[in-house]
C-alpha positions in Angstrom: 187.9 -2.2 60.2 184.7 -1.5 62.2 184.0 2.1 63.3 181.8 4.1 65.5 179.8 7.2 64.2 182.5 9.6 65.3 185.3 7.6 63.7 183.4 7.4 60.4 182.8 11.1 60.2 186.4 11.9 61.1 187.7 9.4 58.6 185.6 10.9 55.8 186.7 14.5 56.8 190.4 13.7 56.9 190.4 11.8 53.7 191.1 8.4 55.2 189.6 5.1 54.9 189.7 4.5 58.7 190.8 6.2 61.8 191.5 4.8 65.3 191.1 6.3 68.8 194.1 8.3 69.8 195.1 9.0 66.3 195.8 12.8 65.5 194.3 13.9 62.2 193.8 17.1 60.1 190.1 17.3 59.1 188.2 19.5 56.7 185.5 21.4 58.5 182.0 21.4 56.9 180.5 24.2 58.9 181.8 26.8 61.4 179.6 28.7 63.7 180.4 31.8 65.8 178.4 34.3 67.9 179.9 36.9 70.1 183.3 35.2 69.7 183.3 36.5 66.2 184.7 39.8 67.7 187.8 37.9 68.9 188.2 36.2 65.6 187.8 39.4 63.8 190.5 41.0 66.0 192.9 38.2 65.2 192.1 38.4 61.6 193.2 42.0 61.5 196.5 41.1 63.0 197.2 38.2 60.5 199.4 38.4 57.5 197.9 39.5 54.2 197.4 36.0 52.9 194.6 35.5 55.6 192.6 38.5 54.6 189.7 36.3 53.4 187.8 33.5 54.9 188.1 30.0 53.4 184.5 29.7 52.4 181.9 32.5 53.2 179.1 30.0 52.7 180.3 27.6 55.3 180.2 30.0 58.1 177.2 30.8 60.1 177.3 33.9 62.4 174.6 35.4 64.7 174.4 37.2 68.0 172.6 35.6 70.9 174.5 36.2 74.2 174.0 39.9 74.9 170.9 40.7 72.9 169.8 43.5 72.7 173.2 45.1 73.6 173.1 46.0 77.3 175.8 48.7 77.2 178.1 50.7 75.0 180.7 48.1 75.1 178.5 45.4 73.7 176.9 47.7 71.2 180.4 48.4 69.9 181.2 44.7 69.8 177.9 44.0 67.9 179.0 46.7 65.4 182.4 45.1 64.9 180.7 41.8 64.2 178.4 43.2 61.7 181.3 45.0 59.9 183.2 41.7 59.8 180.3 39.8 58.3 179.9 42.5 55.6 183.6 42.9 54.8 184.1 39.2 54.4 180.9 38.4 52.6 179.5 36.0 55.1 176.3 34.6 53.5 174.7 33.3 56.6 174.6 36.2 59.1 171.6 36.4 61.2 172.7 39.1 63.5 170.2 39.5 66.5 167.2 38.4 64.4 167.1 34.6 64.7 167.6 33.3 68.2 170.0 31.1 70.1 172.6 29.5 67.8 172.0 25.9 68.7 168.2 26.2 67.9 168.8 28.4 64.7 171.2 26.2 62.9 169.1 23.1 62.7 165.9 25.1 62.0 167.7 27.0 59.1 168.9 23.7 57.6 172.6 24.2 58.2 173.1 21.1 60.2 172.9 17.7 58.3 173.9 14.1 59.2 177.6 13.2 58.8 178.9 16.8 58.9 181.9 17.9 61.0 180.9 21.1 62.6 182.8 23.4 65.0 181.5 26.4 66.9 182.8 29.0 69.4 180.3 27.8 71.9 180.9 24.8 74.2 177.4 23.4 73.6 178.0 22.9 70.0 177.6 19.2 70.9 173.8 19.9 70.4 174.1 19.0 66.7 175.0 15.5 67.5 171.2 15.0 67.9 171.2 15.4 64.0 173.9 12.8 63.5 176.6 15.4 63.1 180.0 15.3 64.7 180.0 18.8 66.4 182.2 20.3 69.0 183.0 23.6 70.6 186.4 25.2 70.0 188.3 28.3 71.2 188.7 31.6 69.4 192.3 30.8 68.3 191.2 27.6 66.7 188.4 29.3 65.0 190.6 31.8 63.5 192.6 29.1 61.9 189.3 27.3 60.7 188.0 30.8 59.2 191.4 31.0 57.3 192.1 27.4 56.2 188.8 25.4 56.7 190.5 22.7 58.5 191.6 21.8 62.1 193.4 19.0 63.9 191.7 16.5 66.1 192.6 13.6 68.2 190.1 10.7 67.4 188.2 10.1 70.6 187.3 6.9 72.2 183.6 6.2 71.9 181.3 5.3 74.9 177.6 4.4 74.9 174.7 5.2 77.2 172.1 2.5 76.6 168.7 4.0 78.0 165.9 1.6 78.6 162.6 1.6 80.6 159.7 4.1 80.7 159.7 7.7 81.9 156.9 8.6 84.2 154.6 11.4 83.3 156.1 14.8 83.5 159.6 13.5 83.5 161.8 14.6 80.6 165.1 14.0 78.9 166.6 16.7 81.1 166.0 14.4 84.1 167.8 11.7 82.3 170.9 13.6 81.5 171.0 15.0 85.0 170.8 11.6 86.4 173.7 10.5 84.3 175.7 13.5 85.5 174.9 12.6 89.1 175.5 9.0 88.9 178.7 8.9 86.7 180.2 12.4 87.3 180.9 15.4 85.2 184.2 13.8 83.8 182.7 10.4 82.8 183.0 11.3 79.0 185.9 13.6 79.0 187.1 13.9 75.4 185.0 11.0 74.4 182.3 10.5 71.7 179.0 9.7 73.2 176.4 7.6 71.6 173.0 7.5 73.3 171.1 4.4 72.5 168.1 2.4 73.6 164.3 2.4 73.3 164.0 5.6 75.4 166.2 7.5 73.0 164.4 6.0 70.0 161.1 7.2 71.4 162.3 10.7 72.1 161.4 13.8 70.1 164.1 15.7 68.3 163.8 18.4 70.8 164.5 16.0 73.8 167.4 14.5 72.0 168.9 17.9 71.5 168.8 18.3 75.2 170.7 15.1 75.6 173.4 16.1 73.1 173.5 19.7 74.4 174.4 18.5 77.9 176.7 15.8 76.7 179.2 18.6 77.1 178.4 18.7 80.7 179.7 15.2 81.3 182.8 16.0 79.2 181.9 14.8 75.8 183.7 15.8 72.6 180.8 14.7 70.4 177.3 13.5 71.7 175.2 11.5 69.2 171.6 10.6 69.3 170.1 7.6 67.4 170.4 7.9 63.5 166.9 7.5 62.3 164.1 9.1 60.2 163.1 11.5 62.9 166.3 13.5 61.9 165.5 13.4 58.2 161.8 14.2 59.0 162.8 17.3 60.9 165.3 18.4 58.2 163.2 17.9 55.1 162.0 21.2 53.8 164.8 23.0 55.7 167.6 22.0 53.4 167.9 20.7 49.8 171.2 19.0 50.5 171.2 15.1 50.8 170.5 13.6 54.2 172.7 10.6 54.5 172.7 9.1 58.1 175.8 7.7 59.5 175.4 4.4 61.5 178.0 2.8 63.7 179.2 -0.6 62.5 177.6 -3.6 64.3 181.0 -4.7 65.7 182.2 -1.1 66.4 184.4 -1.0 69.5 183.4 1.1 72.6 185.4 1.9 75.6 182.5 1.4 77.9 178.7 1.1 77.5 176.5 2.2 80.5 173.2 0.6 80.9 170.5 2.8 82.4 166.9 2.0 83.4 164.8 5.1 83.8 161.7 3.2 85.1 160.7 4.7 88.5 163.3 7.4 88.2 162.3 10.6 90.1 162.7 14.1 88.6 166.3 15.1 89.1 167.7 18.5 90.3 171.4 19.6 90.1 172.2 21.6 93.1 174.7 24.5 93.5 177.4 24.8 92.3 178.3 21.8 89.9 176.2 20.0 87.3 176.9 16.6 88.9 175.7 17.6 92.2 172.4 15.9 91.5 169.7 14.8 93.9 166.3 13.2 93.3 163.6 15.8 94.0 162.3 14.0 97.1 165.6 15.0 98.8 165.3 18.7 98.2 161.5 19.5 97.8 160.7 22.7 99.7 163.9 24.6 98.9 162.9 28.2 98.4 163.4 29.7 94.9 163.2 33.4 94.1 163.3 33.0 90.3 162.3 30.4 87.7 163.8 30.3 84.2 162.7 28.4 81.3 164.9 28.9 78.1 168.4 28.6 76.8 169.9 26.3 74.2 169.2 23.3 76.5 165.4 23.7 77.1 163.9 26.6 75.3 162.1 24.6 72.6 158.4 24.3 71.9 157.8 21.2 73.8 159.5 22.8 76.9 157.3 25.9 76.7 154.2 23.6 76.1 154.7 21.5 79.3 155.3 24.6 81.3 152.1 26.2 80.0 150.1 22.9 80.8 151.4 23.0 84.3 150.7 26.7 84.8 147.4 26.9 83.1 144.8 28.6 85.3 147.4 29.1 88.1 149.6 32.0 89.2 153.3 32.1 90.0 153.9 32.4 93.6 153.9 36.0 94.9 157.6 35.7 96.2 158.9 34.2 92.9 159.4 35.6 89.5 159.5 33.7 86.2 161.3 34.4 83.0 160.6 32.5 79.8 162.6 32.9 76.7 161.9 30.9 73.5 165.0 29.6 71.9 164.2 31.1 68.5 161.7 33.4 66.8 160.4 30.2 65.1 159.7 28.8 68.5 158.3 32.0 69.7 155.8 32.3 66.9 154.7 28.7 67.2 154.2 29.0 70.9 152.1 32.3 70.1 149.9 30.5 67.5 149.4 27.5 69.9 148.3 29.9 72.8 151.2 28.8 74.9 152.5 32.3 75.5 149.1 33.6 76.6 148.8 30.9 79.2 152.3 31.8 80.5 151.6 35.5 80.5 148.3 34.8 82.3 150.4 33.0 85.1 152.4 36.2 85.2 155.6 34.9 83.7 157.8 37.4 81.7 158.3 36.5 78.1 161.5 37.9 76.7 163.2 38.2 73.5 165.0 35.3 71.9 168.5 35.2 73.5 170.6 33.4 76.0 169.3 35.7 78.8 170.0 34.5 82.4 171.8 31.4 81.5 174.9 33.3 80.6 174.4 35.9 83.4 173.9 38.6 80.8 171.6 41.6 81.4 168.3 40.0 82.5 167.4 37.7 85.3 170.4 38.4 87.5 170.4 37.1 91.0 171.0 39.0 94.2 173.0 37.7 97.1 171.3 34.7 98.9 168.7 34.3 96.1 168.0 31.0 94.4 167.0 30.2 90.9 165.6 27.1 89.4 166.6 27.0 85.8 166.2 24.7 82.8 169.6 25.8 81.4 172.9 23.8 81.5 175.2 25.2 84.1 174.9 26.2 87.7 178.4 27.4 88.4 179.0 29.9 91.3 178.2 33.4 90.1 177.0 32.4 86.5 173.6 34.1 87.0 174.7 37.1 89.1 175.8 37.1 92.7 178.5 34.7 93.9 176.3 34.3 96.9 173.4 33.2 94.9 172.4 29.5 94.0 171.3 27.9 90.7 169.4 24.7 90.6 169.1 23.0 87.3 166.0 21.0 86.4 163.6 20.1 83.7 161.0 22.7 82.4 158.2 20.7 84.1 159.9 21.0 87.5 160.7 24.7 86.9 157.1 25.5 86.2 155.9 23.4 89.2 158.3 25.1 91.4 157.4 28.6 90.2 153.8 28.0 91.3 154.7 27.1 94.9 157.9 29.3 95.3 159.8 26.2 96.4 161.2 23.2 94.6 158.3 21.1 93.7 157.6 17.6 92.1 155.8 18.4 88.9 153.9 15.2 89.2 152.2 16.5 92.3 150.8 19.6 90.5 147.2 18.9 89.2 
């Protein structure tokens, strides 16, 4: 039987020769990731019977803290302490604490993610690892407690769909514009509990960082998994980061897809998701001039080196508008150091941006970058739900880092192609 990427990985993980969409399976987990949700798992663990007093494999769990970093109050300081104690008591080998960055950037950087793996994480955007040819999905705290105990979990084999992306992106358009276009055209539910495979020349030409954005936001159109092309860009990125074999998983030529959507990005404008849903997307020409009080570049979606680089290119020699503030958060300390060595941070600071420590920051509405009533933020993050970044009466506009940087200069939503 022919199979898609997801079907092949799930078949291998469940010990079957083949699986079919709709089938329920129990699969062995290759890697589990938790961040602040570790506290909930630890609390559940303490209430479990004695036979669950150890984790199934302390070398297949990666733990870190990225959402409330540093701890903003006593409550979160206490939770951080609880997580540290759990990691120590259960011998978790890969516990990065607050010292590495955002989970979805750190795991590939540290060589934990490899092609063909089945990965689960207590963060919805765990789909990011699909860029590296891994079947990865977010799960809840209860399911993760079971994974910690048994190393396996049930799945329903998803239908697979494709987005075939062709054409040529204009200068200063990014993969974020493409995925926002998809969300706006097809809706936030187009891929609900489906496995996405992004294909086409545009995907082939993308950097790994850009592909990570596509897989990350596959979740925002409902995807269970979100795979980029399986090619040597993946193995080139991971070489030197892991000593494990790197065996790419390809779909069969006659694999069955529920639907394949053909998209031509030639002549596409920069895209912006308007409040308060990710699929409320408009081409920038329709909303240019909308006032923004804050600009944010960062998050697991667009806090990578290429994102900071294009922002610095646009802001070089300019100043952020007097009525706008800008927050920049590199996704990891590796990204932070690379941006520092390249002179990117200096350009951003000279433009009067605030460079903050590696964390989720405003994306999660934590303790920095909160919005007051009637304020607007243009953000490179992945969600613009009401109240996510502070006041329920504020507005979040999602855009590419290029659009965010251009808008910061003028204090209004601005087409980055118009900034010299």
